[in-house]
C-alpha positions in Angstrom: 193.2 25.3 74.1 193.1 26.9 77.0 194.5 30.1 78.2 197.6 31.1 77.8 200.3 30.2 80.4 201.3 34.0 80.8 201.2 37.3 79.9 201.7 38.1 76.0 205.7 39.4 75.8 207.8 41.1 73.6 209.8 38.1 71.6 213.6 38.5 71.0 215.4 40.6 68.4 218.0 38.5 66.6 220.8 40.3 65.0 223.4 38.5 63.4 226.9 41.0 61.6 229.0 39.2 59.3 228.7 36.1 61.2 230.5 33.2 60.4 231.6 30.1 62.6 234.9 28.0 61.9 235.3 24.2 62.5 238.2 23.0 63.0 239.6 19.0 62.6 242.5 17.3 64.1 244.5 17.5 60.9 243.1 21.1 60.9 241.0 21.0 58.1 238.3 24.1 58.5 235.0 24.2 57.9 233.3 26.7 57.5 229.2 25.6 58.9 228.3 29.6 59.2 229.6 32.2 56.3 229.3 36.0 56.9 225.8 35.8 57.4 224.1 39.2 58.4 220.6 38.0 58.6 217.9 40.4 61.2 214.5 38.5 63.1 212.3 41.0 64.5 210.7 41.0 68.2 207.6 38.6 67.9 208.5 37.1 64.2 208.5 33.6 62.9 211.3 32.9 60.9 212.2 29.4 59.3 215.6 28.7 58.4 215.7 26.2 55.5 218.6 24.4 53.4 220.1 20.8 53.0 222.3 18.9 55.0 225.2 20.6 56.1 223.9 24.1 55.3 225.1 25.0 58.2 221.0 25.7 60.1 221.7 23.8 62.8 224.5 25.3 63.6 223.1 28.1 63.5 220.8 28.1 65.7 223.8 26.8 68.4 225.2 29.6 67.6 222.2 32.1 69.4 222.2 29.5 72.6 225.5 30.0 73.1 226.1 26.2 72.5 228.9 27.2 69.3 230.6 30.3 70.2 231.3 32.6 67.0 234.6 32.6 64.9 234.2 36.2 63.9 231.4 38.6 63.5 228.3 40.3 66.1 225.2 38.0 67.1 222.8 40.2 68.8 220.3 39.6 71.2 217.8 42.3 72.0 221.0 44.6 71.3 223.9 42.8 73.4 226.1 41.2 71.7 227.0 37.3 73.4 230.1 37.1 71.5 232.9 35.9 73.9 230.4 36.1 77.1 231.4 34.2 79.3 229.7 31.5 80.4 227.9 32.6 83.5 226.2 35.8 81.6 225.7 32.7 79.0 223.6 30.8 81.3 221.6 33.7 82.0 220.4 34.4 78.7 219.6 30.8 78.0 217.3 31.2 80.6 215.6 33.4 77.8 215.8 30.8 75.3 213.2 27.9 75.0 214.7 25.0 72.9 212.5 22.4 71.3 214.1 19.1 69.6 213.5 16.6 67.0 213.6 13.7 69.1 212.1 15.2 72.1 215.1 14.9 74.2 212.1 13.5 77.7 213.8 12.1 80.3 212.6 9.0 79.7 212.2 7.7 84.2 210.1 11.2 84.3 206.6 11.6 83.5 205.7 14.2 82.0 205.3 16.5 84.5 208.1 15.5 85.9 209.7 16.9 82.3 208.1 20.0 81.8 208.8 20.6 86.0 212.7 20.0 85.2 213.8 23.9 84.3 211.6 25.0 87.0 213.8 23.0 89.6 217.3 23.8 88.6 215.0 28.1 88.6 215.2 27.2 92.1 211.1 27.5 91.8 209.0 25.9 95.4 207.9 23.1 94.9 204.1 24.3 95.5 204.5 27.0 92.7 206.1 25.0 90.5 203.2 22.4 90.3 201.3 25.0 89.6 202.8 26.3 86.6 203.4 22.0 84.8 199.4 21.8 85.3 198.7 25.0 83.7 201.3 24.3 80.8 199.9 20.8 80.7 196.5 22.5 80.0 198.0 25.0 77.4 199.3 22.3 75.1 196.7 20.4 75.3 197.6 17.6 78.2 195.8 18.2 80.8 195.5 14.8 81.2 199.2 12.9 80.8 200.5 14.8 83.5 201.6 11.1 85.3 202.5 9.3 81.8 205.9 8.2 81.1 207.6 9.1 77.1 206.9 5.3 76.5 202.9 5.6 76.5 202.7 8.9 74.6 202.1 9.1 70.7 205.0 10.9 69.4 203.1 14.3 69.3 202.3 14.1 72.6 206.0 13.7 73.2 206.8 16.6 71.2 203.9 18.3 73.4 205.2 17.5 76.5 208.6 19.2 74.8 207.1 22.2 74.2 205.5 23.0 77.5 208.6 22.2 79.2 210.6 24.8 76.4 207.7 27.5 77.8 208.6 26.5 81.6 210.6 29.4 82.2 208.7 31.7 80.6 211.4 32.7 77.3 211.2 35.7 74.6 212.6 33.0 72.2 212.1 29.5 71.1 214.5 28.3 69.0 212.6 25.2 67.0 215.9 22.6 65.6 213.8 19.8 63.0 211.1 19.5 66.0 208.2 17.7 62.8 210.4 15.6 61.0 210.3 13.0 63.3 206.2 13.4 63.0 203.6 12.4 60.3 202.1 14.8 58.5 199.2 15.3 60.4 200.5 15.5 63.7 202.8 17.5 62.4 200.1 20.2 61.4 198.8 19.8 65.5 202.2 20.5 65.8 202.8 24.0 64.1 199.4 25.0 64.8 200.2 24.9 68.3 203.7 26.9 67.6 202.0 29.5 65.6 198.9 29.3 68.6 202.3 30.2 70.9 203.8 33.4 69.4 200.2 34.7 68.7 198.8 34.6 72.8 202.8 34.9 74.2 204.6 37.2 71.4 207.5 34.8 71.6 210.0 35.3 68.8 210.3 31.4 67.1 213.2 30.5 64.9 212.8 27.2 63.1 214.9 24.9 61.7 213.7 22.7 58.7 214.4 20.9 55.8 210.7 21.2 54.7 209.4 24.1 52.9 205.6 23.2 53.8 206.5 23.4 57.6 207.9 27.6 56.6 204.5 27.8 54.5 202.5 26.5 57.2 204.0 28.8 59.9 206.8 31.5 59.4 206.1 34.8 59.0 209.8 35.1 57.3 212.3 32.3 55.4 215.8 32.9 55.5 217.6 30.1 52.7 220.6 28.4 53.6 223.5 27.2 51.5 227.3 26.3 52.4 227.2 27.8 55.8 225.6 31.2 53.5 222.1 33.1 53.9 221.8 33.2 50.0 218.1 34.0 49.7 215.9 36.1 52.9 212.2 37.6 52.6 208.5 37.0 53.5 207.3 33.7 52.9 205.0 35.1 49.6 208.4 36.7 48.2 210.2 33.8 48.7 207.4 31.7 47.3 205.8 33.2 44.7 209.3 34.6 43.5 212.3 32.4 44.7 215.5 33.6 43.5 218.2 31.4 43.7 218.2 27.8 42.8 217.9 26.4 46.0 215.0 27.8 46.8 213.5 27.0 43.0 213.7 23.4 44.5 212.7 23.8 48.0 209.9 25.9 46.7 208.9 23.3 43.8 209.0 20.0 46.3 205.8 22.2 48.6 203.6 23.5 45.6 204.3 20.0 42.7 202.8 23.3 40.5 204.7 22.1 37.6 204.4 19.2 35.4 207.6 16.7 36.3 209.5 15.0 33.5 207.1 12.5 32.9 203.9 14.7 32.6 206.1 16.8 30.2 207.3 15.0 28.2 203.4 13.8 27.5 201.9 17.1 27.3 204.3 17.8 24.7 203.3 14.7 21.8 200.5 17.1 21.3 199.8 20.3 19.2 200.9 23.3 20.4 203.8 25.8 22.9 203.6 25.0 26.0 204.1 27.6 28.7 204.6 27.3 32.4 203.5 31.2 33.4 203.8 32.0 37.7 200.2 33.9 38.2 200.4 37.4 40.7 197.9 39.4 41.8 200.0 41.6 39.1 201.2 39.1 36.6 198.8 40.2 33.1 198.1 36.8 32.7 194.2 36.8 31.6 194.6 40.9 29.6 197.3 38.8 27.4 195.3 35.9 26.4 192.3 38.1 25.7 194.2 40.1 23.7 195.4 36.6 22.3 192.4 35.2 21.9 191.0 38.0 19.6 193.9 37.3 17.4 193.2 33.5 16.7 195.1 31.8 19.7 193.9 29.0 21.8 194.4 28.8 25.2 194.2 25.7 27.6 195.5 25.0 30.9 197.4 21.6 31.3 198.7 21.9 34.7 199.2 24.0 37.2 198.1 24.9 41.1 197.3 28.5 43.2 197.6 28.7 46.6 197.2 31.8 49.2 200.3 32.3 51.2 199.8 35.4 53.8 196.7 37.3 52.7 197.8 36.8 48.9 197.4 34.1 46.0 200.2 33.0 43.5 200.5 30.3 41.4 201.9 28.9 38.5 200.1 27.5 35.6 200.9 25.1 32.5 199.9 26.3 29.5 199.2 24.8 25.3 198.9 27.2 23.6 197.7 27.4 19.1 197.6 29.7 16.9 198.9 32.6 14.9 202.6 32.2 15.5 203.0 35.8 15.6 200.4 35.7 18.0 202.0 33.3 20.3 205.4 35.9 20.3 203.2 38.3 21.1 201.5 37.0 23.8 205.1 35.7 25.1 206.4 39.2 25.2 203.6 40.9 26.8 203.3 38.6 29.5 207.3 38.5 29.9 207.0 42.2 30.6 204.6 42.1 33.5 206.1 37.7 34.9 207.9 34.8 34.7 207.2 32.8 31.5 209.0 29.8 30.7 208.0 27.4 27.5 208.8 23.7 27.8 210.2 22.5 25.2 212.1 18.8 24.3 
């Protein structure tokens, strides 16, 4: 990757203050797509917003760029409340926001260079300057030799790179990516996420990534907001949410990414053998090894039968399922000791 096409800038600060968006259909039935959201995204932060279909995450993005209007509450971008602003002022604010879409949204009749040039044409940039800017952006996203190619001549990953270059064209301070990788294969997805992370590091741009894939959050985000039924039910660092999910929906998402607990079939197989099964959350202060050593001194035997450990934000965590045999008193003491410092769950039929 070449040097960044603009100098590093401070990203946009986003503040949701008790924001609600209500849609009303022709029958006067109301749907709360966003329901009382209070959330802050710091400048230069990458926030992953995750939720199942209908959770409200795409509406949240449309509120940020003013494509949907807020029903109540305040939505501040760098201290300016955009709720109720006239369209003329919203257009000015949108010039500082880049959008990346799931289906790329490229003009089929324009080349890669032509697609990137489009927002610059709308901004009235002179032709010579426009050409320099487009060439610079193509190099930045690794498509320096693809400027004359039409979308049909590009792979999915290349199309998304064109989309990212177009989103960067007007030098935004905020990027909004709505399911930007869901149409891509895993390897291409990782390439695109690496590019977004590099953009964030080099340019200081705030990025909000909307996704239903926890692996995307795990790969790119600093913070994660979990949405359900229009509400943000959990918000914190990626490490906090992955290592200690507090809600059922967050736990479901984390389990799809880490796969460090036995599924039902595996659990049934494990239960067919002697001993008791415990799934233990491992963190830097979980105390597992000390509790295991104490248990062994009392005649307890521990075998690891399932698990996985990963590293996020320079901290390690994971889950491990163990089979424990030995004196009942020692096993109970082992469980009680660990329950004071970490999460321990017994697997039973």
